[in-house]
N, C-alpha and C positions, 0 to 999 in steps of 0.2 A: 489633425490636432486632437489629442485625447487627454482627458483628465482621469487618471487612473489611481486607484488606491488598492493596496494589497491587503486581503483579509487573512485571518489565521488559517484559512483553507487554501491559500495560494490561488485565489480566484481574482480576476480583474473586475473591479467595480467602476463603471464609467458614470461620472456625473453628467456628462454630455454623451448621449447615445449615438449621435451622428453629427455630420458637419453642419447641418441646419441648426441644431441646438447651439453649437459653438458660435455660429454667426449671430443668431438673434440674441443670445445671452450677452455676447460681446457688445452688440449695439445697445442693449439695455444698460449694461455697466457703463459704457461710454456716455450715455445720456445722463445717468445719475451722477457721474463725475463732473460733467460740465453744467449741470442744472443750475447751480448758483449764479452762473454768468449768462444764462440764456432765458431765464424766467424771472419775473419780478418778485419782490419780497413777499407779497401776499401768497402767491402760489408756491413759493419755496416753503413757507410756513405750513401750508396744507400738505405738501409732500413730506415734510418732517412728521406731521401727525400720522400720515399713512404708514411711515416706517415704524413709529411707536406702536400704533394699533396692530401693525403686522407682527411685531414681536409678541405682543399679548395674544394675538390670534394663533400664532404657532403653538403656544402652550395650550390654549383651549382646544385647538385642533388635535393635538396629541391626546388629550384627555377624552374628548367627545368623539372625534372622527376616527381615531386609531385604537382607542381602548374601549369605547362605548360607554363611558361614564359621564353623563350629562351633569353640568353644573350651572345652576341659575343664581349663584352668588359669587361669581368670579370677580366682581368689582371689589370684593373684600380683599383679595390678594393684590389687586391693583392699588388699592388704598394703603395696604400695609407697606408695600414697597415705596409708595410716594411719601408717606409720613416718615418712614425710617430714613429715607434719603434726605428729606427736609430737615429733620431734627439733627441728624449727624452732620450735615453740611453746615448748618447754623452754629454747631458746636466747634467747628474748625477741623473736623475729620477730613483727611484728604479724599478727593473725589473717588479714586479707584476703590479705596477701602469702603467708603460709604456705599458705593454701587454693589460691591460684593456682599456687604452686610444686608442690603435691601433684598437681594436675591435669596440669601441664606435664611433670613428671618421669614420671608414669605414661604420658602420651602418648608420650614419648620411648622408654620401655621397650616400649610397644606397637609402635612403628615398628621397633625392633630385632627383636622377635618376628616381625613381618610379613615382613621381608626374606627370611629363609630359608623361611618358610612359604608364600611365593608359588609355590614349585615343587611343592607337594603340595596335595591336597584330600581331602575326605571323611574317612574314618577315619584316614588318615595325617596330616591336619592336626590331628585331635583328639589323636593320639599325640604330635605335635610340641609342641602347647601343654601337654599333660599333663607332658611332660618338663621344659618350661620352669617349670611350677609347682613341681616337685620341686626344681629348681635354686634358685629364689628362696626357697623355704622354708628350704633349707639355708643360704643366705646370711644370712637373718634370724637363724638359730640360731647361726651361727659368728662373725658380725661383732659381737662382744660390746661393743667400744669404742663403737659407735654405737647398736646396737639393744638392747643389754642381754642378748643371747643368750636362752637358755631361761628366765632369771630374769624376763624381760619388761621392759616400759618403762611407767612412769607418765606420764600426759599431763595437763598443766595444763588448767584450765577456760578456755574461749575468752574473750577480751576484745575487744570491738568498740567503738571510739571511746570508751573509758573505761567502758563498760557491761559488767558481768559477765554472761555468758550461761550460767553454770553451773546456773541453776535449770531445772526441767523446762519451765516455760512459755516462758522466753526461748529456750532451745535448740530447743524445738519449732517456734516461729515461724521461727527461722533455717533449720531443715530444710525447713519448708513453702515459704519463699521460694526456696530453692535448687531444690527439686523442681518448683515451678511454672515457674521460669525454664528449667530443663533440659527440661521437657516442651514448652514453647513453642518452644524452640530445635530440638528434634528434629522437631516437627511441621512447622516451616518448612523445615528441612533436607530432609525427605522430599518436600516439594512443589517443591523446587528441581531444576535439572538434575542436580546431584550425587546427590540422593536417587533420582531416576529411574534414574541410572546404577547405583546400588547394586542396585535391584530388577532391572534388566536382567541384571546379573551373576548374581544369584541364580537367575533363570529359565533362563538359558542363556549360558554364558561365550562359546561360539562365536558366537552371534547378537550378543551385546554387542560382541565384538571386531570383527565385521563391520560394525557401525554406527559404528566409530571410537572406541569406549570403551577407554581405556588401562587394561587390567586391573590391572597392577602398581600404578599410581598410585592407583586408586580402592580397591583392596583394602587398601593401606597406609593410606590416609586413613580407611577404616572401622575398621581396627584402632586407629589413633591416637585417634579420637573415642571409640570404645568404651572404650579404656583410660583416657582422660581422665575420663569419667563414672564409671568404677569407682574411680579415684583420688579423685575428688571425694566419692563416697560413703564411701570408706575414711577420708578425713579426718574426716568427720562421725562415722563409726563409732568412731574412736579417741577423740574427745571424749566421745561418749555413754557408752562403757565406762570411760573414764579409765585403762584399763590394757590393754595389748596384748602378746601373746606369739606366737611363731611357730606354735604349734599351732592358733591361731585362723584361719590362712590355709592350711590343708592341702587335700588332695584332697577331703575330705568337704565342705568349704566350696564348692569349685568345683562339685561335683556338685549341691549344694543350689541354687547359682545357676543352673545349667543346667536343673535340675528346675523352678525357679521360672518361667522363660520358656516352657518346654514346656507346663506345666500352665496357665499364664496364657493362652497362645495365641500361637504364633509368628506374626510378621508383623502385630502390632497393638500400638499404644502402650498401649491399655487393658490388654492382657495383662501388661505389665510390673508394673503396680500390683495387678492381680488375683492374679498369681503371688506378689507380695510379701505380700499378705494371707494367701494360702494358707500360705506359708512360716512366717509368724508365728503363725497360728491353729492349724495342724495339731498342733504339740507340746502346745498347751493342750487341744485336743480329745482327744488320746491320753491325756494325764494324767487328764482327767475320765473317760474311758472305762475306765481301769484298774480303777476301783472296781466296775465291772459285770462284769468278767471273772474267771474262776477265778484263784487266786493263782499257779498254775504258769504261766499265760499272761501275766497282768498284770505280774508281776515279772520276766519274761524280759528280759535285757539288750538283745536285738536287736529288740524289739517295734517301735520307731519306724522302724528301717530296713525292717522287713518291711512295715509299713503304707505307707511311702513307695513301696516297690517295687510293691505291689499297686495303689496309686492310679495310679502312672505307667503300668502295664500296662493298667489300665482305660481311661485316657484315650487311649492309643495305639490301642487296639482299637475303642473306641466313640465317642470324641470327639477326633479328631486336632487339631482347631482349638482345643482347650483350653476354659477357662472362658469366654473371650470368644466363642468359636464357639457354645457352648451358649446364652449370653445372646442372641446374634443369632437363634437359632432360636426362643427363647422370645418375643423381641420380635416376630418375624414372625408367630408363632402368635397373639399378642394382637392384632396389626394385622388379621389375616384373620378372626379369630373373629367370628361363627360360620360363616364361609364357607370354612373350611379344607377341604382335600381329604385323604382318607385316604392315607397313604404319602407325604405332601408332604415330610417330613423324612427319608425313608428314604435312607440313605447310598448314594451311587452308587459303582459300581466305579471304581477308579482303577488306572492302569497306570504302573509306574515307568519312567522314561526310562532308556535304556541309557547307559553312560558315553560312548559315541560321540556321542550327541546332546546331551550336557550342555554 
């Protein structure tokens, strides 16, 4: 069984490379389809959040992992989509139109951010996006006539073709469809000339420019697509919570999103969802672990931030490719067992390119 797409070059592109992929992805899809009837309501809500954050992670992965443009203010795009969806839904705009408007407005904001950011890169780009995140958060708090200010905004349940999707099962399937469509869209985009241009820019801007790639055009396109996916996830996020406020889209949210793609594995679509699972599961694990720790440690207010920091440092030092990189090593070990060689997975030395060669 093969999933084949025809490109303009009449080449076969397989979403599933072999029968093993078909089997495991089929089992995953089957589990996701029956999940509402085999897990309780609480875990279904957590799975819904994984799908929502996975959609946002796909956009940030495209920007940071495949184009090499880091953003520390991505919560601004998430908030733009959430507030757009909330305002339009409360005005009576049909859900599909409001969802498209949320993605479109977020993409437009992404273009606005990309234009001045084209002149900077590295840490300076991160500072620029961080400043933009502060500006947008302040707009959410001060534009009380539209956003409700610090008092927040209540969001109505989504209505699709006369059906209410306010229930856990209905909204879960909506998020599942959006996540699958977004994933397939990103996969096909990365296989296209546009996706290869993104990767070329990430590897070396000078080399990409020498091959005729218009840096400004493709960087702006990457920002726009990334922001659109964040806005799409923000729209679903607003409906899931039914209430949004400016403090939900602050710098801590942006750091969580960046942490999600770094730990999941930069440069991999799988890493977006693995990072989303980590982001949702880690607070639960910390909460469970508090009972085993001394009271002075378990009740400390900064325990979660400390654990996040230690985990991030551990991944940067010992597994830079994140959770997906670790899975690739485990899979290779299983494929070679029992003929693996000692030291096969020993990390090789890497040398950072100078700014002159980037």
